[in-house]
VMD Tcl script that draws the C-alpha trace (Angstrom):
set ca {
  {13.19 11.04 13.71}
  {9.79 12.55 14.52}
  {8.51 11.84 10.98}
  {9.06 8.08 11.13}
  {6.02 5.85 11.54}
  {6.17 2.26 12.69}
  {4.37 -0.60 10.99}
  {4.02 -4.22 12.03}
  {3.18 -7.32 10.05}
  {1.03 -10.41 10.33}
  {0.48 -13.47 8.20}
  {-3.10 -14.22 7.15}
  {-2.45 -17.92 7.78}
  {-1.32 -17.39 11.37}
  {-4.12 -18.38 13.76}
  {-3.17 -15.44 16.03}
  {-3.30 -12.71 13.35}
  {-6.32 -11.00 14.91}
  {-4.67 -10.67 18.32}
  {-1.47 -9.44 16.66}
  {-3.41 -6.71 14.82}
  {-5.02 -5.63 18.08}
  {-1.59 -5.56 19.71}
  {-0.19 -3.46 16.85}
  {-3.01 -0.96 17.26}
  {-2.56 -0.88 21.05}
  {1.16 -0.16 20.56}
  {0.30 2.85 18.41}
  {1.62 1.39 15.17}
  {0.19 3.08 12.07}
  {-0.42 -0.08 10.09}
  {0.96 -3.32 8.77}
  {3.13 -4.29 5.82}
  {2.23 -7.42 3.88}
  {4.48 -8.95 1.23}
  {2.31 -11.51 -0.57}
  {5.20 -12.81 -2.67}
  {7.35 -13.76 0.31}
  {4.48 -14.63 2.63}
  {2.87 -16.87 0.00}
  {-0.72 -15.68 -0.25}
  {-2.84 -13.87 -2.84}
  {-4.29 -10.49 -1.87}
  {-7.80 -11.51 -2.92}
  {-7.74 -14.63 -0.74}
  {-10.56 -14.54 1.84}
  {-8.01 -14.86 4.67}
  {-6.17 -11.74 3.46}
  {-9.45 -9.86 3.07}
  {-10.31 -10.71 6.69}
  {-6.97 -9.27 7.85}
  {-7.51 -6.10 5.81}
  {-11.06 -5.62 7.13}
  {-9.89 -6.05 10.73}
  {-6.97 -3.68 10.18}
  {-9.42 -1.15 8.76}
  {-11.72 -1.54 11.77}
  {-8.71 -0.80 13.99}
  {-7.78 2.28 11.95}
  {-4.59 0.72 10.59}
  {-3.08 1.21 7.14}
  {-2.23 -1.86 5.08}
  {0.87 -1.55 2.89}
  {1.29 -4.21 0.22}
  {4.26 -5.07 -1.91}
  {2.50 -4.88 -5.28}
  {3.47 -6.51 -8.54}
  {6.41 -8.74 -9.32}
  {9.39 -9.39 -7.11}
  {12.67 -10.07 -8.88}
  {13.56 -12.67 -6.25}
  {10.40 -14.73 -6.69}
  {9.03 -16.77 -9.60}
  {5.53 -16.24 -11.01}
  {2.68 -16.11 -10.33}
  {2.38 -12.54 -9.06}
  {0.37 -12.50 -5.83}
  {-0.65 -8.81 -5.82}
  {-1.89 -7.80 -9.27}
  {-4.29 -4.95 -10.10}
  {-7.09 -7.45 -10.79}
  {-6.60 -9.07 -7.40}
  {-6.53 -5.65 -5.69}
  {-9.87 -4.83 -7.34}
  {-11.37 -7.99 -5.81}
  {-9.83 -7.17 -2.43}
  {-11.30 -3.64 -2.57}
  {-14.74 -5.18 -3.14}
  {-14.29 -7.19 0.09}
  {-12.76 -4.29 2.04}
  {-13.96 -1.05 0.41}
  {-13.13 1.24 3.35}
  {-9.65 -0.06 4.08}
  {-6.68 2.31 3.96}
  {-4.47 0.53 1.43}
  {-1.10 1.66 0.15}
  {0.34 -0.22 -2.84}
  {4.11 -0.06 -3.17}
  {5.88 0.26 -6.52}
  {3.21 2.51 -8.06}
  {0.59 -0.17 -7.66}
  {2.53 -3.06 -9.19}
  {6.21 -3.55 -9.94}
  {6.67 -4.45 -13.61}
  {2.91 -4.50 -14.26}
  {2.46 -0.72 -14.58}
  {0.42 -0.86 -17.78}
  {-2.06 -3.13 -16.01}
  {-2.11 -0.70 -13.10}
  {-2.89 2.23 -15.39}
  {-5.71 0.32 -17.07}
  {-7.16 -0.84 -13.73}
  {-6.91 2.42 -11.75}
  {-10.54 3.50 -12.06}
  {-11.67 0.16 -10.61}
  {-9.00 -0.05 -7.91}
  {-10.82 2.37 -5.64}
  {-9.14 4.62 -3.14}
  {-5.82 2.82 -2.94}
  {-2.78 5.05 -2.53}
  {0.18 4.31 -4.78}
  {3.65 4.69 -3.29}
  {6.62 5.58 -5.46}
  {9.30 3.45 -3.86}
  {12.56 3.83 -5.80}
  {10.67 6.00 -8.26}
  {13.66 6.50 -10.52}
  {13.33 2.88 -11.63}
  {9.89 3.36 -13.20}
  {9.81 3.85 -16.95}
  {6.12 4.77 -16.82}
  {6.30 7.09 -13.82}
  {5.22 10.16 -15.85}
  {2.28 8.25 -17.30}
  {1.31 7.03 -13.86}
  {1.42 10.57 -12.48}
  {-0.83 11.77 -15.30}
  {-3.41 9.04 -14.87}
  {-3.54 8.34 -11.17}
  {-6.54 9.21 -9.10}
  {-4.10 10.05 -6.34}
  {-1.77 12.64 -7.82}
  {0.87 12.57 -5.13}
  {3.17 9.89 -3.90}
  {4.66 8.96 -0.59}
  {8.21 7.69 -0.54}
  {8.50 5.78 2.70}
  {12.20 4.97 2.29}
  {13.72 8.32 1.30}
  {17.25 8.44 0.01}
  {19.30 10.99 1.99}
  {20.48 12.86 -1.11}
  {16.85 13.31 -2.21}
  {15.37 14.05 1.21}
  {14.09 17.54 0.32}
  {12.25 16.27 -2.74}
  {10.65 13.41 -0.83}
  {9.74 15.66 2.08}
  {7.85 17.85 -0.39}
  {6.09 14.81 -1.83}
  {5.15 13.70 1.67}
  {3.72 17.14 2.54}
  {1.65 17.15 -0.70}
  {0.40 13.64 0.12}
  {-0.73 14.79 3.58}
  {-2.49 17.84 2.14}
  {-4.27 15.69 -0.45}
  {-5.34 13.18 2.18}
  {-6.64 15.95 4.42}
  {-8.52 17.43 1.45}
  {-10.38 14.14 1.18}
  {-11.83 14.98 4.57}
  {-9.76 12.45 6.45}
  {-8.22 13.55 9.71}
  {-5.76 10.71 10.07}
  {-2.44 10.76 8.29}
  {0.62 8.56 8.57}
}
mol new
graphics top color blue
foreach p $ca { graphics top sphere $p radius 0.5 }
foreach p [lrange $ca 0 end-1] q [lrange $ca 1 end] { graphics top cylinder $p $q radius 0.2 }
display resetview
């Protein structure tokens, strides 16, 4: 499908992460996906910040699983407070936070949005969010990108994707997904 975009992944603890990011960029991948819960690191860890800064320098997006994961025990590795600290270390990075910025911590996300910077919030499985309407009303980014569209809702998600691209272009950015 011409609209699909490929992402890679690295682990901040891997000694070869920098070379892997360079390889991802050379392959034309659009970014990387990091899942702090499964990969076992906190997003505000200096090693993660180094990965995000390097990805940014290479023009890559960084997608994070954000908030809780029902398959993992606490603590949560990607909370709004930790994203704020990461944004201070990597202010220019192109960050996309899945699950509207934090699965099951949406009230914290709403409270922290002004300080979270220019992160984009993805509405993965949006029907599961009780606070989706509140999030839409309060978000700095008013549109959402569903990067795993359900076939029966393809038209709706395609419209959301087009609005996301228009918003991103309105910010004066020439690169989109």
